[in-house]
C-alpha positions in Angstrom: 67.6 49.4 64.1 64.0 50.7 63.9 63.3 53.2 61.1 60.9 56.1 61.9 58.2 56.8 59.3 56.7 60.3 58.7 54.7 61.9 56.0 56.6 65.2 55.8 60.0 65.9 57.1 61.0 69.5 57.6 64.7 70.3 58.0 65.3 73.4 60.1 63.3 75.1 62.9 63.9 78.7 61.9 61.5 81.3 60.5 60.8 79.1 57.4 60.5 75.8 59.2 58.1 77.0 61.8 55.9 78.8 59.3 55.8 75.8 56.9 54.9 73.5 59.8 51.9 75.7 60.7 50.6 75.6 57.1 50.9 71.8 56.9 49.4 71.1 60.4 46.5 73.4 59.8 45.8 72.3 56.2 46.5 68.6 56.5 46.2 67.7 60.2 45.8 64.0 59.3 49.4 63.8 58.0 52.4 63.5 60.3 55.1 66.2 60.3 58.5 66.1 61.9 61.0 69.0 62.2 64.7 68.2 62.6 66.9 71.0 63.9 70.7 70.6 64.4 70.9 73.3 67.0 69.4 73.1 70.5 67.0 76.0 70.1 64.5 77.1 67.5 64.8 80.5 65.7 67.5 79.8 63.1 69.1 83.2 62.1 67.4 85.0 64.9 68.8 82.8 67.6 72.3 82.3 66.0 73.2 86.0 65.5 73.5 87.9 68.8 75.7 90.9 67.9 74.9 94.4 69.2 71.8 95.9 67.5 70.9 92.7 65.5 67.7 93.5 63.6 65.8 92.9 60.5 66.4 94.9 57.3 62.8 94.1 56.2 59.7 95.5 57.8 57.9 93.1 60.1 54.6 93.4 58.3 56.2 91.5 55.4 58.8 89.5 57.4 56.0 88.4 59.8 53.8 85.4 58.9 50.7 86.0 56.9 48.7 84.1 59.5 50.0 85.8 62.6 49.9 89.6 62.7 52.9 91.5 63.9 51.7 93.8 66.8 55.1 95.1 67.9 55.6 98.9 68.2 58.5 98.9 65.7 58.1 97.9 62.1 61.9 97.5 61.9 62.3 95.1 64.8 65.3 94.0 66.8 66.5 90.4 66.8 65.3 89.4 70.2 61.8 90.6 69.4 61.8 88.6 66.1 63.0 85.5 68.0 60.2 85.9 70.5 57.7 86.2 67.7 58.9 82.9 66.1 58.8 81.2 69.5 55.3 82.5 70.2 54.2 81.2 66.8 55.6 77.7 67.5 53.8 77.7 70.8 50.5 79.1 69.7 50.1 76.8 66.7 51.3 73.6 68.4 54.5 73.2 66.5 56.9 72.8 69.4 56.1 69.1 69.9 57.0 68.4 66.3 60.6 69.7 66.7 63.5 67.3 67.5 66.5 69.4 68.5 70.2 68.3 68.2 69.5 66.2 65.1 71.6 67.0 62.0 70.5 65.6 58.6 73.5 64.0 56.9 72.0 62.6 53.7 68.8 61.9 51.9 68.3 59.3 49.1 65.0 59.0 47.2 63.9 55.5 46.6 61.6 55.3 43.6 60.4 51.8 44.3 59.2 52.7 47.8 58.3 56.3 46.9 60.2 57.4 50.1 63.1 59.5 51.1 65.6 57.6 53.2 67.2 60.1 55.5 70.3 59.6 57.6 70.3 61.8 60.8 73.0 62.3 63.4 71.9 62.7 66.9 74.5 65.1 68.2 74.1 64.2 71.9 75.8 60.8 71.3 76.7 60.9 67.6 74.3 58.0 66.8 73.2 57.9 63.2 69.4 57.3 62.9 67.2 56.5 59.9 64.0 58.4 59.0 61.8 57.7 56.0 59.4 60.3 54.7 57.1 60.8 51.8 58.0 64.5 51.3 61.2 66.4 52.2 61.0 70.1 52.8 64.3 72.0 53.3 64.0 75.0 55.5 67.7 75.1 56.5 68.5 78.6 55.0 71.4 79.2 52.7 74.4 79.9 54.8 76.9 77.9 56.9 76.0 78.1 60.6 79.4 76.9 61.6 81.3 79.9 60.4 81.0 83.1 58.4 83.3 84.4 55.6 86.5 86.2 56.5 89.0 87.0 53.7 92.7 86.5 54.3 94.0 89.7 56.0 97.8 90.0 56.0 99.3 90.5 59.4 96.2 89.6 61.4 98.2 87.4 63.7 100.2 90.5 64.8 97.2 92.5 66.0 97.3 93.1 69.7 93.6 93.7 70.2 90.5 91.5 69.7 89.1 90.3 66.4 85.4 89.3 66.2 83.2 88.0 63.5 79.5 88.9 64.0 78.4 85.3 63.5 80.3 84.3 66.7 79.9 87.3 68.9 81.3 86.8 72.4 78.7 88.0 74.9 81.4 89.1 77.3 83.1 91.5 74.8 83.6 94.8 76.5 84.3 97.6 73.9 83.4 100.5 76.1 85.8 103.4 75.5 87.6 101.4 72.8 88.6 102.3 69.3 86.5 100.0 67.0 87.0 99.3 63.3 84.2 97.4 61.5 85.2 95.9 58.2 82.4 95.5 55.8 79.7 97.4 53.8 76.6 95.2 54.2 73.6 95.2 56.5 75.5 93.7 59.4 78.2 96.4 59.3 75.5 99.1 59.0 73.8 97.7 62.0 76.8 97.3 64.2 78.4 100.8 63.7 75.6 103.0 65.2 75.0 100.5 68.0 78.6 100.1 69.0 79.1 103.8 68.8 76.9 104.2 71.8 79.6 102.8 74.1 82.8 102.8 72.1 85.2 105.7 72.1 84.8 105.8 68.3 83.8 103.5 65.5 85.1 103.5 62.0 83.3 101.6 59.2 86.0 100.5 56.7 84.6 99.4 53.4 86.3 98.4 50.2 83.4 99.6 48.1 80.2 101.4 49.2 76.6 100.2 49.4 73.3 102.0 48.7 71.6 103.0 52.0 68.2 104.5 52.7 66.8 105.7 55.9 63.3 104.8 57.0 61.3 105.3 60.3 61.5 102.3 62.6 57.7 102.8 63.2 55.1 102.6 60.5 52.7 105.5 61.0 50.1 104.0 58.6 50.2 100.7 60.4 49.8 102.4 63.8 46.8 104.3 62.5 45.2 101.2 61.0 45.6 99.2 64.2 43.7 101.9 66.1 40.8 101.7 63.6 40.6 98.1 62.5 40.9 94.6 63.9 44.6 93.4 64.1 44.3 90.9 61.2 42.7 93.4 58.8 45.2 96.1 59.8 48.1 93.7 59.4 46.9 92.5 56.0 46.4 96.1 54.6 49.8 97.2 55.9 51.4 94.0 54.4 50.0 94.8 51.0 50.9 98.5 51.3 54.5 97.5 51.9 54.6 94.8 49.3 53.4 97.1 46.6 55.6 100.0 47.7 58.6 97.7 47.6 57.7 96.4 44.2 57.3 100.0 42.9 60.7 101.1 44.0 62.4 97.9 42.8 60.7 98.3 39.4 61.8 101.9 39.3 65.3 100.9 40.0 65.3 98.4 37.3 63.7 100.6 34.6 65.3 103.9 35.6 68.4 103.2 37.5 69.9 106.7 37.2 66.8 108.2 38.6 66.7 105.7 41.5 70.4 106.3 42.2 69.9 110.1 42.2 67.1 109.8 44.7 69.0 107.5 47.0 72.1 109.7 47.0 70.0 112.8 47.5 68.5 111.3 50.6 71.9 110.4 52.0 73.3 113.9 51.4 70.3 115.5 53.2 70.8 113.2 56.2 74.5 113.7 56.6 76.4 116.8 57.8 76.8 119.5 55.2 79.8 118.7 52.9 80.2 115.1 54.1 81.4 113.1 51.1 78.5 111.1 49.7 81.0 110.1 47.0 82.8 107.8 47.6 81.3 106.6 50.9 77.7 106.1 49.7 78.0 106.0 45.9 78.4 102.4 44.6 79.6 101.6 41.1 76.7 99.3 40.5 73.0 100.0 39.9 70.5 100.1 42.7 69.2 96.6 43.5 72.0 94.8 41.7 72.8 94.2 45.4 70.5 94.5 48.4 69.9 98.0 49.6 70.8 98.6 53.3 68.0 100.0 55.4 68.8 102.4 58.2 66.0 102.6 60.8 65.5 106.2 61.8 68.8 107.0 59.9 70.8 105.7 62.9 74.1 105.4 60.9 73.7 109.0 59.6 73.0 110.1 63.2 76.2 108.5 64.5 78.2 110.1 61.8 76.6 113.5 62.4 77.4 113.3 66.1 81.0 112.4 65.5 80.8 109.0 67.1 81.4 107.2 63.8 82.9 107.8 60.4 83.2 106.1 57.0 86.5 105.2 55.3 86.5 103.8 51.8 89.8 102.1 51.1 91.5 98.7 51.1 93.8 97.1 53.7 97.5 97.0 53.1 98.4 95.2 56.3 97.1 94.6 59.8 99.6 96.0 62.3 99.8 95.5 66.1 97.9 98.7 66.8 95.5 98.8 63.9 94.9 98.6 60.2 97.3 100.1 57.6 95.4 101.2 54.5 96.7 101.4 50.9 96.4 105.2 51.2 99.0 105.0 54.0 96.6 105.9 56.8 96.7 103.9 60.0 93.3 103.2 61.6 94.0 102.7 65.3 91.9 99.8 66.7 91.4 98.0 70.0 88.7 95.8 68.4 88.3 94.7 64.8 85.0 93.4 63.7 85.1 91.4 60.5 81.5 92.0 59.1 82.7 90.5 55.8 79.8 88.3 55.0 78.4 84.9 55.0 79.7 81.5 53.8 76.8 80.2 51.8 75.8 76.5 52.1 73.0 74.9 50.1 70.6 72.5 51.8 72.5 72.4 55.1 75.5 70.8 53.4 73.7 67.4 53.2 74.3 64.8 50.5 71.3 64.3 48.2 70.8 61.3 45.9 68.0 59.9 43.7 68.0 56.1 43.6 71.5 56.0 44.8 72.9 58.5 42.2 74.4 61.5 43.8 72.7 64.8 42.9 74.8 67.4 41.3 72.9 70.4 42.6 74.7 72.9 40.4 73.5 71.1 37.3 69.8 71.2 38.4 67.3 73.8 37.4 65.1 75.4 40.0 61.3 74.9 39.4 59.3 77.9 40.5 62.1 78.8 42.9 61.3 75.9 45.2 61.8 72.5 43.6 64.5 70.8 41.5 64.1 69.1 38.1 64.4 65.4 38.4 64.1 65.3 42.2 60.8 63.9 43.4 58.8 65.0 46.5 61.4 67.7 47.4 61.0 71.4 48.0 63.2 74.1 49.6 62.6 77.6 50.9 64.6 80.5 49.6 63.3 84.0 50.2 63.5 87.1 48.0 66.7 89.0 47.5 64.7 92.3 46.9 62.1 91.9 49.6 61.2 90.0 52.8 62.3 86.4 53.1 59.0 85.3 54.6 56.9 86.5 51.7 58.4 83.7 49.6 58.6 81.3 52.6 54.8 81.7 53.1 54.1 81.1 49.4 56.3 78.0 49.4 54.7 76.5 52.4 51.2 77.1 51.0 52.3 75.6 47.6 53.6 72.5 49.3 50.3 72.2 51.2 48.4 72.5 47.9 50.6 69.9 46.3 50.3 67.4 49.2 46.5 67.8 49.2 46.3 67.2 45.5 48.5 64.1 45.8 46.4 62.8 48.7 43.0 63.4 47.0 44.2 61.7 43.7 46.0 58.8 45.3 49.4 60.0 44.0 52.7 59.1 45.6 55.2 61.3 43.8 55.6 64.7 42.1 58.7 65.6 40.2 59.5 68.6 37.9 60.8 67.4 34.5 62.6 69.6 32.1 61.1 68.8 28.7 61.7 72.0 26.9 65.0 72.2 24.9 64.7 76.0 24.5 65.2 76.6 28.2 68.7 77.8 28.9 70.4 77.6 32.3 71.3 80.9 33.9 72.8 82.0 37.2 70.7 81.0 40.2 70.0 84.7 41.2 70.6 87.9 39.4 72.6 89.4 42.2 76.1 90.7 42.2 76.9 90.6 46.0 80.2 88.9 46.7 78.8 86.3 49.1 76.4 85.1 46.4 79.0 85.1 43.6 81.5 83.1 45.7 79.0 80.3 46.1 77.1 80.0 42.7 78.7 76.5 42.1 76.9 75.2 45.2 73.4 76.1 44.1 71.0 75.2 41.3 70.5 77.2 38.2 67.4 79.1 37.1 66.0 78.8 33.6 65.6 81.4 30.9 61.8 81.2 31.1 58.9 80.1 33.3 58.4 77.9 35.3 62.2 77.7 35.7 62.9 81.4 36.0 63.0 83.4 39.2 61.2 86.8 38.9 61.7 88.2 42.4 58.1 89.4 42.2 55.7 88.6 45.1 52.5 89.4 43.1 53.6 87.3 40.2 54.6 84.4 42.5 51.3 84.7 44.4 49.4 84.1 41.2 51.7 81.3 40.1 52.1 79.4 43.4 48.7 79.9 44.9 46.3 79.9 42.0 47.9 78.3 38.9 47.2 74.7 38.0 49.5 72.1 39.7 49.3 69.8 36.6 51.1 72.2 34.2 52.8 69.6 32.0 56.1 70.1 33.8 55.3 68.7 37.2 54.9 65.0 36.7 52.9 62.8 39.1 53.1 59.1 39.7 52.1 56.2 41.8 54.3 53.8 43.7 54.3 50.1 42.7 51.6 48.1 44.5 54.3 46.5 46.8 55.2 49.9 48.1 51.7 50.9 49.0 
């Protein structure tokens, strides 16, 4: 069996994989890049999720790539527009020929003697297992299970006479016109579904066990529109991007330092947008502090509008039992339903679920420390993309791709074959991977690495700080160790 050789192997052809491939192809055109994608189409999240109203909860001036200005009318864009943007990027920058669809990575084993990753790949068309060797492995597979979402056990669900749908597997032929719909959940997916489904359904109820902070923002960015009329697209995009980055950092810092003030402002905004007397507490008043979980963004206040028009309502309660005609709550109320949507979250999956080993020894990911939020201690020539929890995913994705490019250039110019973060500071204490209390994160912390108590092992969720660290700081920092392969492996 022939073994394919490649310089850099990227796993995943979503937003991160396409962006990283562009950085590498433009910055190191002499090195080969291969992208393996288990699905038959590129786009990742933006191709997988097809529920009504699917959209970003980050503005496109930060979710878009730094090298390709977003020129769409709406700053808060719908899923199909984002997918088209990713497809255009892959086409425009020559990335499409690098993608091999229908190929799922099963395992990767680093061979120190050869300074290579030995990667086992299943070709899904015929279940054949192929071998690929690469010098550097870049994981852009996201962080959740594409096979299924998370649905808690709901007693009596088998007795329900209507339809039950999870947003991750939305049936395109689902007809809910004139139907009573109950959406279970309190995150961004639920907040997106309710106003969109309310346009056709008889009525939509959002049933949540506990509330989430929500803020309304215009779907269009007036400053971006003005800058585009006055300046070239790239300059207008860059200025808008920085405006939004700094604005986001300001509000995040305010929430951390003065949580009571931030909470008061958020609740005041909700009260002003809702009908007079509508109960902000309990429906929009969480028990946690702002940004302990991600804040939900309502473009043009669409959820508030649906509630004000009587097409939707909020119910904060827990489920006693699913009955044939609806949901019985612990309060005793029966919510009638023809369709139940379980917008109950994601099932997180690290590194696409693949088995990772170093010189034949299985890697215990949960025991690893994350170096600069993108590499693992003791694991050579390996990086992964994970975006911000308090800002756009692509901000960190772009920085990671640029850092990997810097690293590979450095290794090439100095004749180096390996780069591995090594923990050599006994004062660094392991901490939870992310400081985030959302249930879908907390359920999966044993599947992900830890962060450390101080840099470069700590995650700061701060784009400006990461920009300085990943783009400008020295690569040879005493933690990242470089090496050369034995002469026989050259």
